Every structure is written in structure tokens, then in C-alpha cells.
N, C-alpha and C positions, 0 to 999 in steps of 0.2 A: 556503338553497341552491336553485338554479334547475334545475328538472327538465330531464332531456336530452329534446329533442323526439323523438316517435316516427320511427323511420326505416323504409324499405322492409324491411329485414332482419327488423325486429320484426314486421310484418305477415306475412312469409313463415313466421317461426316459429309464429305464431298459426295460420295456414292449415294448415301442415304437421302441427301437432300434431292439428288437428281431421280432416285428410284426408291421412295420411302418404303422401309419394311412392312409398313401397315397395309400396303398394296398387295402383298403376297398372300397366297392361299394359307388356310390355317394348317394344313397338313404339311407343310413347305419348312425348309430349314435354310434361311438366308442370312446373309452376313458373314461374320467372322467364324470360320471354321476351326482353325488353329493359328495361333500366333500371338505374340505380347503386343497389347494395344500402344505401348509407349515406345516400342522399337522404331528406331529411325529408318525412313523410306525415301529412295530416291529413284527407283526405278520399277515399274509394274508389267507383267506379263499379262496380257489378256487372252483367253482361250476358251473354247467350248467346253473342254472337259479337263478336270485336275488328272493328268495321267502321268505315266513315267516318262513319256515323251515331253510334256510340260515342264516337268520337274528338272530334266536333263537340260532342257534350253533355258530355264531360269537360271541355273547354275553356270551355264556357259556364258550367258549375258550379265551376270552379276545382278540378277533379280532380287529384290527382297519380298515381292507379293505376286503371288498368282491369282488373278482375278477371273474365276470361271464362271460359267452358266450353271451347268448341272453341280449341284452340291456333292461335295465329296462325302460328307456325314449326311445321310439322309435319313436313315432309320436310326433309333437309338441303339449305340454300341452297348453290347454285353460284355464284351472285352475288347482289349486294345492289344493286339499280337502282330508281329510281322510275318506270321504264317498264312495271312490272307491278304488280298490285293489292296483293301482300304487300309488295314493297319500297317502293311509293308510302306504304303505311300506316307502316312502320317508320321510313322518313325523317322523316316527319312527327311521329311520336310522340318520336322523339329530339329533333328541332329544338324541339319544345314542352315537353321535359322532361316527358312522361307515360310512366309504366311499364307495361308488360303483363306480367300473371301469368295464367296458366292451370291451372284445377282441372278435370281431365277424367276419366279412366277412375278416378283415385283418388276422385273424388267419386262416381262411379258405384258404386264397391265398398265404400265405407266406410258404416259405421253413421251413420245420420240423413244419409243423402246422397240422391241422385236417386231412387233405386229405393224407398227407404223413403217419400220424399214421394210418388211416383207411386201406391205401394200405397195410402197413407193416402188418396189423393184419390179412389180408387176403392172406398174402403170396405172393404178387406182386413183381417182379424184374424188373430191367431196367425201373424204372418209370419216367413219365415226366408230367408237367401240361397238363391237357385236354385243357384247354383253356387258352392261354398265355395272359398276362395282360401288363399294362405299368409300372408305379412305378417310373416315373420321372427320367429317365437316364440323365446324363449330360457328356458332354465331357471336360476334362480339358486339356487345352494346356499351358505349362509353358516353358519359355526360360532360358536356364542354361549354364553357361560357361564351356568349356571344362574341363574334370576332376572332374566334380561334378554330372555327370548325375545319376550314381549309387547310390550316395547317396541321392539325392532327390526323385528318383524313389522308393527306399527301405523305405523311410519314408512315401510315398504316399500309398505303397502297405500294410504298417504295419497299416496303419488308415482304410484299407477296400477297397480303389480304386483298379482297375484293375481287377475287377472279371467279367468275361464273363461266364454264365452257370456254369459248373464244373471247369473252369480253373482260376488261378489267375495269378497276376503279370503280366497281359497282357499291353502291351504299345507299341508306335512306335516312332522311333526316326529320325530325319533328321538333318543333318549339315547345317549351313549356316553362315551368317555374320550379327551381330546385331550392331546397331550404337546408340550411346546416348552422351549427353554433360552434365556432372555434374554442377549443380548450385554452386555458391561460398560458399554457407554454407554448402555442402554435404562433406561426408567422404566416398569416393567411394572405393569398394574393388578393382576395375580396373581402371586405369587411372587417371588423374589429374582434380581438378575442374577448369571448364572454357574451357577444352578442348575437342573437338570431338574426340570420340574413335570409333574404328571398332574393335570388338572382334568376334573371332569364337566362336560360341554358338550352342547348340543343342535344336532343338524344340522337347520337350518331350510330346507324347500325352498319355491319358489314359482315362479310363470311370469310372464313380462313381454313387452311388445313392444319392439322396437327403438327405437321412437320415445320411449319412456320410461325407457330404459335408464339414460341420464346422470343424470336427476333421482333415480331410484330409488337408484343406488348411492351418489350423494351424500348422501341423506338416511339411507341405512342406516350409512354411516360415520360419521355425525354422531351418530347413536343409539346406536352400538356402543361398549362401554366399551373395548375394548381400544386398545392403541397401533398395533399391525399386526393387521389383520382378514383371516382367511383366508376366501376365497370363490371360488367357480367361476360361471362364464358359460358354458352349454352350448347351442349351437345346436340347434334341434329341427326335425324334419320335419313335425310335426303341422300339420294344417289348421285354420285358426281357424274357427270355427262362425258367429262374428258379422259375417264380411264376406265380400264375393263378389259376383259380378255377378248381377243380377235379383233377384226376390223372388218366394216364392210363399206363398199364405195363402188364407183362406177368407172367402166371403160371410157375413154374418150369416143370410142367408135365400137359399136357392136361386132361380133365375130362369132365364129362357129366354136363349139366346144373342142374340137378337134384342133383347130388353130390355135385357141387359147392354151391348150395342153402343151403344146409345140412351144409356146412362148414361155410357159412356166418352166419347161425344161431348160430352155437356153438361159433364161434370166437367172436361174438359180444353179445353172452349172452341174446338173445332175444329169446321169446317163441314160435315165428313164423316169417315166411317170405311170402310175397306174390310174385308170380313168373309168368312171361309172357314168353311163348315160349315152345318148345319141350324139355321136361325133359331129353330126350335120346341125343339131340344134343350136338356135342363137343364144348367145349369152352377152349380156352387158353389166348386170348387177353381180358383184363378186363379193364372197365373204372369204376372209383368210384367218388362219390361226395357227402360229408356229408350233412345232412339236407336235402333241397328241391332243388335236380338237375336234375329233369327230362327235364328241358329245354336245358340240354346238351346232349339230346338223338340224335340229328342231328349230332352234332360234334362227339360224340363217334362213329356213325356209319360211318361217313365220314372217320374217322381213323382206320378204320377196326376192332373195339372192336366186340367182340362175345355178350358181355353182359355188362349191365351198373348197378351198385349197387348204390342206392341212397334211399331217403325217401320221403314220401307225394305224391306219384304217384296218377295222377288223371285218369278216364277213358279213356279220349281221348287220353292221353300220353301213355297208355297201348295199346290202339287200335293201335296207330302208331307204337310202337314197333312190335307188332305182323306182321303189314303189311311190316315191313321192314326184318322181319324173323329174328328179333334180340331178343336175352335175355334180360329180366328186371327183377331185384330182388329189391323188395321195402323191406327193413329192418326197417323201420319207421324213423322219424325225430330223436326221442330219441335214437332209436337203433344206429344210425350212428354217433351220436355226443358225447354220454355220455363218450367214453373213452378219451375225452379231458382232463377230470379232473386230472387223474394220470399222464398223459403226460405233460400237461402244469405245473403242479406242479414240477415234476422233472426238467424240463428245467430251470424254476425259480430257483430251489434250485442250480443248477449248476452255473447258471449265476450270482447270488448274491454271491457264494462262489468265484467265479472268480474276482469278485470285491471287495470282502471282506467286504461285507454288512451283517449285523446281521440282518437277516429276517428269521423267522420261517414260512414255508409254510405248511399250513394244507390242507386236501381234504375233502370236504363234502361227508359224507356216506349216504347211503340210498336214495339219489334221484330216483324217480321211473317215468316210462312213464305214462303220464296222461291216456293213453288208457289202457284197460283191456282186455284179451282175454278170451272169455266165449265159 
């Protein structure tokens, strides 16, 4: 039997599993920007921006999908015309059959995303999200007959349920008595049709995210011995500790702000960085946020960070950092995000290989910061 070719919707499923759209900011526009979800896909080009350069390279390489960080369609379009830059790119992409997909603030907030890569590039250890987010946590409660608790729990854990921070296989169990009366047409696992039954059961509780909900329930139902399974899904208001904007961590060894600024410049391959603070002050606890993250200055200060590394810092934000006696390093929007190309490409290669998807992942070379240093 011939295997069905990979479609754009398969790539979107893979991407959204790794970087769920629910993690994106409410103002953002992530996911499919243009393209046919059922179109076949064999090659993907990862880049920072969907540009003429990216589209030229996609056509040269025979790529069907451009996967960019910054959304091409960001604000609602009032018209679609090739007379402006966005319209021209969209017209050309549709005409050439190239889809465009964006992973933006969901990539910023997710685990193993831009901010983790930025923190690792700067040598930070013991990192955690600087500003934790939601992510639609759910509590799953299921009632299981005695002797089947471990089997049902294992099915849930294998599907991704039961993860809390860096812990997995988390659950709670309470024993009790369940009652039920099977209908005349039922084929009950325990008891007789038409008879009221009292059975020793375990209330098994665990947590899961919205993105694994369908898979977890499907595997739970398959592992459960009952014909009809009683379970509850309860939305939670808890903040997830493993996702969110920015990262905060520590250097292996304290250094000066000036020395650390030079490390940032070298690690990110940027020609210069702007620095606020005393270059001789000692720094060891570091906060980072790729792109425009100066709004996290107060949170970084509250958590005891000695310096915040980000981009797009404005005058009043710099003034605020100086007033707080806190270091601030502006390595540029491009400078703090361009590392996503190689890292996202590698993550996708590994994920596609794990699912046995024949996808070739290309990296756009030669993207440049629109700002020149003179």
C-alpha cells in the first residue's frame, strides 16, 4: 500500500505540537498565513522573515513551505494588492504555490524555543521563564476498577499527561466505591445487565495541556476496561511554570557588565550592543528576552536580575534601568532572534524523523539586520 504524501496540515500538526498556538499572545497571528492545508509538502525553508529573499530561495530550492518567525500578515488586511510589499509577496507566494507559516510568540514562550536558545547561547544555567504564562491546563479525573490503575495511568503518561514543570508521571489516587446499573443491551466488564453494582474503584487524577488532550483521552479509553468510561475534564486557572516570556538564570561565574556585554556581542555575532549601567558592576543573575522585551524590565528587577538582555530598547526604558541600578544590554531585535533559524530547523528535523515524516528542512542563509552600524 502506497503511503499518503505528507501534507501541509501534517506539518502544521507537528509544529503546533511543539509550539502550541495557545501560547501565543492574543494580539499575535501565528500558524498558517497563506496556503492549501491539503497541499503536498516535502521541503520547508526556515527563516526569520518572509521576504523577497526568502521566496527567491524557496523557489530555487523547490520548497513548498516558508516557515518564518515574524508573521507576514500581522494586522488585518483591508485590501490585497501587489502595489504594497505584503500584497506583492502574498500574490507571488500564491501564484508559485508556496505556503507561508509563522511561529512567533508561541515560539517565544514555549519550552525549547527562542528564549531557551538565547539563554543557552549566553551560557545561562538553571533557567526558568521570566514571566510565566497560561497555556490551558486541564485536570483529568477518571474512575478505574481496582487492578487497572497503573495500566490507565501509563497510557495517559505516554500521551503526555501528568507533566508539571520538570516532573512527569504526576497523578493522585483515591479509593472509593462506584455504583452503576448496566442497561439490558450492555455488555459490562463487571456485573450483570439490569443489576445495580457496587465496585471498588480508584479515582485517578492528573493534569494535561490542551494540545495533548485528544491523544491522552484516546489512549485512556483504549487502556480502560470499561465499556463506558466515567471521566471529567476540568479547566484550571493555574499558571504553567515551564512556559512564558523571557528566561532568567545564572552565569557559572560572576563577571562585570562590560565583560558580559562583550560576551553577548560575540555569542550573537552582532557588530555592537548598547549598554546601560556601570561597566564595572558585577553581574551573575541574567534575564533575557528575544526581540522586544524591555517591558519585562520590572519583572527582571523584581526577581533579582543584575541585567536584562533584549532588543529594541527605548530611551525611557533605558532611563528606568539606570534608575533601578540595573544593567541593560540591547543586542537588537535581529541580533537576539536570528539564532532561531538553525535551532528551529534542527528541532523540526528531529521531530520529523521521530514521526518518520520525509521532510527536508532548509535554513535561509544570509538574512541581515536592516540596521547598519556606521
